[in-house]
Each structure stands twice: as structure tokens, then as C-alpha cells.
N, C-alpha and C positions, 0 to 999 in steps of 0.2 A: 493489424499493426502492433508492433511491440511498444510498450510504454516504458520510458526510461527517465531517470532523474536528469536534471540539466547537465550535470558533468558528463554523463554518458552521451547525451545529445551533442555536446561540444566535441567529444571524442570522435563521434561518427562524422561530424562535419570535417574534422581533420582527415578522416579516412575516405576522402573522395578518391575516384579512380586515379587522380593525379598522384596520390600517395604511392601508387604501385608502379608509377612510370619507370622508376629505376630498375624494376624487376626484370624487364625484358632483356636489358643488356647484361644483367648479372646472372640470368638463368643458365644452368647447365643445358647442353643439348638434350632434349627429351626424346627418348626412343618412341617409335611409332606404336608398338604394342607392349603394354606393361601388364604382367600378371601378378596379382597379389596372392600369396600363399600363406596360410597360417591356420590357427585353431578357431574356436568359437568367437573370439574377439574380432578376428578378420572376417569370419562369416557374417557376424552381425553387421559389419561393413560401414558403419557411420564414418569412420575415419577415411575409408576409401572414397566414399561419396563426397566428403568435404574436399579431398584432394582433387578429384575429378572436376567438381563444380568450380573450384578456383581456376583451373586451367581453361575450362569452357568459358568462364566469364572474362578472364584476362586475355586469352589468346583464342578467340572464337574461330579463327580460320585454321587452327593447327590440326594436322592430320594425326589423330591420336585415338587409340583404343585402350581402355583400361578395363581389365577383367578381374573380378573378385572370385577366386576359386578356393577360398578358405573352407576348411572342414572342421566342424565342432569336435572337440575331444582329441584332436590329432596331436601327435608329437613328431619331432624330427629325430628323437633319441631312440624310438622304437620301444620304449618302456611303457608298462601299464601296471597300475597298482592292483593288488588282490581285491576282487569283488567290485571292480569298476562298473558303474551304471547298475548297481545292485546285482552284479554278477551276470548281466545280460550279454555283455560283449566287452572285449578288451579295447583299449584305446587304439584308434587307427594309427598306422605307421605311414608317414608321408611317402616313404620309399616304395610302398606297395603300389601306389598310384602315380608316382612322379613321372615315370617314363610315358605313361598314357597322356598325362597333362601336357608335357612338353611336346610330344609328337603331334597332338591335336591342336593345341592352342598356339604353338609356335611363337613364344614370346621373344622380344628383343631384350627385355629386362624382366627379371623375377624379383619382386620385393617380398622378402621372407621374414615373417615375424613369428618366431618360435621360442619357447622356453617356459611359458606359463605352466604347461602340463608336463614338461620334459623331466623335471625333477620329482614328479609325482607327489608333490606337496609334503615332502619330507626335508628334514635338515640336510645341509650340504654333505655329500659323500663323494669321494673321488671316483668310485666306480660308475655312479650315475653321471657325473660330470664328464667322464671319458666317453660315455655313450652319446652325450650331447655334442661334444666336439667332433666325434666320428660322424655323427649324422649330418652336421654342417659341412664337413669335408665331402661327404658323399653327395650332398645337395649341390655343392659347387661343381663337382666333377660331372654330374649328370647334366647340369645346365651348360657347362662349357662344351660338352659333346654335342649339344644342340645349338651352339652359337649364341647362347643367351648369357648376358651378364647378370650378376646378382647384387642386389642392395639388401644388406642385412639390417633388420630393425631389432634393437635389443628388446627383451621381454618387458611388457608393462609392469609397473610396480604391483606387488601383492600386498594387500592391507590386512595385517594380522589382527587388527582391532575388529574388523568386520568378518574376516574369514577364518580366524583361529590359526591352526597349523604353525605353532611356534617354530621359528627359525627359517621359515620359507622365504621371507622377505630377503634375508641374507643370501639364501641360495640363489635367488634370481639376480641379486646385486653382483654376485660372483660370476654368474654366467654372463652378465652384461659387461663386467670388467674384462673378461676374456675376449668377448667380441670386440670391445673397444681397443684391445691391444693388437688386433689383426690388420689394421690399415698398414702397418709396417711390412706386412706380407702381401700388400696389394689389394686387400679387401676393401669394399665400400660399405661403411657402417653408419647408421643413424642411431643416436642415443635417445630413447624415450624414457628409459628407466630412471635415469638421473633427474631430468626435468620433472617427471611425474612425482618422484619421491620428494623432491624439494617443494613442489607445489602443495602436495598433500600435507607435509609438515607445516608449511607456512599458514595454510588455511585452517588446519586443525588447531594451531596455536591461538587463532582468533575465535574459532568455533569448534569445540570438541566434538560436535555432532557431524562435522563436515566429512564427506567421503567422495571418492571417485568411482567406487564399485560397492554396491550394497552388500554383495556377498564376498567382497575382498578380491574378486577375480574379474567379473564382467563389467566393463567400463560403462558409465553413464555418458551422456552427451559431452559433459565437460572433459571426461577422460579421453574420449575419442577425439575431441578437438585438440587436446594436447599432443596426441600422437600425430594427427594430421599436420599440425603446425610445425613440428620438428621435421617431418618429411618435406613439407613445402619449403622450409628454410634451407634444407639440404639441397634442394633443386634451385636455390637462388632467389626464392620469393621473399626478399628482405622486407618488403613493405608489410608483410603479414605480421611482423613483430608487434605492431601496434594494435592488432585485433585481439581483444581479450576473449572473444567467443565467436562461434560461427555467425551469429546474428550481425555482429559488427562487420565481418568480412562480407556477408551478403549485402548489407546495406550500402556498401561502398560501390555497388554496381547496379545499373538499371536491371530490373527483373530478377534480382538475385534469388529471392525466395522461390519464384516460379521455376527458375532453372534448377535449383536444388531438388525440388519436387519431381521434376522430370528425370533428372539424373538418378534419383532414388528408384523411381519406377523402372528405369532401364537396367540399373544394376541388379535389382532384386529379381527381375525377370530373367536376366542372363545367368546369374550365379547358379540358380537351381538347374537351368538347362545345361550349363557346362559341367556341373557335378554329375548329372545323370549321364551326359554324353561320355564323360571320361570314366564312368563305371566305378565310382567309389564303392567301398564295401561296408560303410557304416550303417547300421540299422537305424530306423526311425527318422530318416530324412524325407523331406518332401520330394516327390517325383517332379522334375522339371518338364517343361514343354520340350518336344523334339527341337533340337538345336536350330534347324533351318526355320522353323516357325517362330521361335523366340527371336532369332536374328532379324527376321522380317518385321516383327513388331518393334524391335529396337531401332531399326532404320527410321520408322515413322516417328518415334520419340526423338531421335536425333534431329530430324527435320524441324521439329517444334523447338528444340533447343537452339538450333542454328537461327531460326527466325527471331527468337527472343534476344539473341546476342549479336545480331548482325551489325548493330550500330555501336557496339562497344569498341573502345580504342584498342 
């Protein structure tokens, strides 16, 4: 069990399942199959696991499949810096594998989080920005051809204090601002860059050693929670606003910790299987189980999740 000061205990008392009662009516219709695409932050997958766990706890009877098929180092821009990975291989380009992913996974919705690698850690330049914009347009066109909608997630904040690369925080802020201008063209966009930037600044003002990513890039649990929280809010989970961390969210439901552990097992089993099945070309990745074998194991894990959540409201 987690130990907390009295104030936190009182907060968790307020975060009873009833606190989320308004979410059901406010939620957007949730597609049956959602595929998350992105780079190493998405492959790490904590934010995806938090999103899925919330819906398993809140709506246990929902017919829902959430797949994480993120690939480390990947870009949507198709760019790669000189000597990437010590010269072993260039950054993977999403568009090399996208058709295979869409054909095999058959998503109703693609949640795409790209940008962190797309400016290749350099100050803003119009030519690289143009490649990012073009890559996003190509992503949308490919998804539309397969009948899948797209939810864009702005790139997480880059922390120059931890990661160096002067000017790159601004690069990603500009990429995010462009994405956030696209709803006028009918795009669906979630902003995580802004909330993460504000949170980082607020916390660092209190504690100069605070960080969301030890290397400036790869989020810790707090960073993943901020991403998950914005996605959940976008889907109408307004009750999540009061949850300062995943522990608070989990404590609001019976068996929350146990369900998260099972979701993590299921996600981590399936992501490698799906990456192997869709034949990514990035060296150094773990070979997943044959997809049918992984799916059979996933079914058994889902049965355990359903048993733990069957009494949830």
C-alpha cells in the first residue's frame, strides 16, 4: 500500500468512484479498436497503459481493444540525423511500415504522438518543419484510406536543462502550435506539450532539481501520467482532473492496482507481437511472440481483468 500524508488521504476519499459518475454521460463515443502510434515514449507505453486501465475500471463491460504499436526512434517526418545510433541505423520512418500496420491491425482510431524525434534535436528550421507537416498529412491520408480516424497528440515537452540541445524546446512548441491550429481544418488534436511545459516550469520553480524526463526526452511516470490525463480529458473523463497521479486514479476503484498490473502484462505482451507481425525494420528490437500465441495469452489476461472489474459501476 502507498503511504500518504493526511491531505492526500482526504483527496483520495473525495476521489471515490462517484467522483467519476459524470464521466459516462460526458464521454465521447469510444471506438472499438484504438491503435497508438509513436516513438520510444509511446513504445514505453505507460501513458497507454494508464488510459486503458482507466476505461477498464470505469466501463468494465465496454467492447474495447487498445493496441500500442509505437516504435523507438521513429519519426513521421522521415528525417534522421547524421550518425544516429552511433551510425548503426537511420531513424525509422513511420511511412515505411504504416500500410502494414493499418492493413493488419485495422484500427477504428489511430492516436498518433510524433514530433520528439522529427526535428532531429536541432533549432527550428522551416525545411524540417515542412517535412513534419507533410508527414502528418500523409499519415492522415493513409488512415482515411483504411477508414480510420486520427487523434493527434502534440509532442511532449523537451527539457533542455536535462537534455541540452539548445532551441529544441522551442522547436517542439512550434510543432505543437501548428497541430493545435489544425482543428479548424477538422483535425482532432490533444495538447500535451502545453500542460507538460507549464507543469515542468511550476514544479521546477519550487524545486530546481525537478524533472519529467531524466535525459530531457523519455518521460518518467509523472510525465506519462500528464500525457494520459490529457487524452482521458479529451475523451470526456472530467473526473480525472482531480487525480494528481496514477495512484490516486487507481485508488478510486476496487482492485485498481491489480488491474493496472494485468493491463501492463497484456500491453507489453501484445506490443512486441504486433511489431514483429507488422515487420518493422528497426534493429535491436525484441522479437515478439507469434501474434496468435500472444493474442491467446492476452485473452486469458483479459478474463482476469474482467473478473476484477465485474462489480465496478
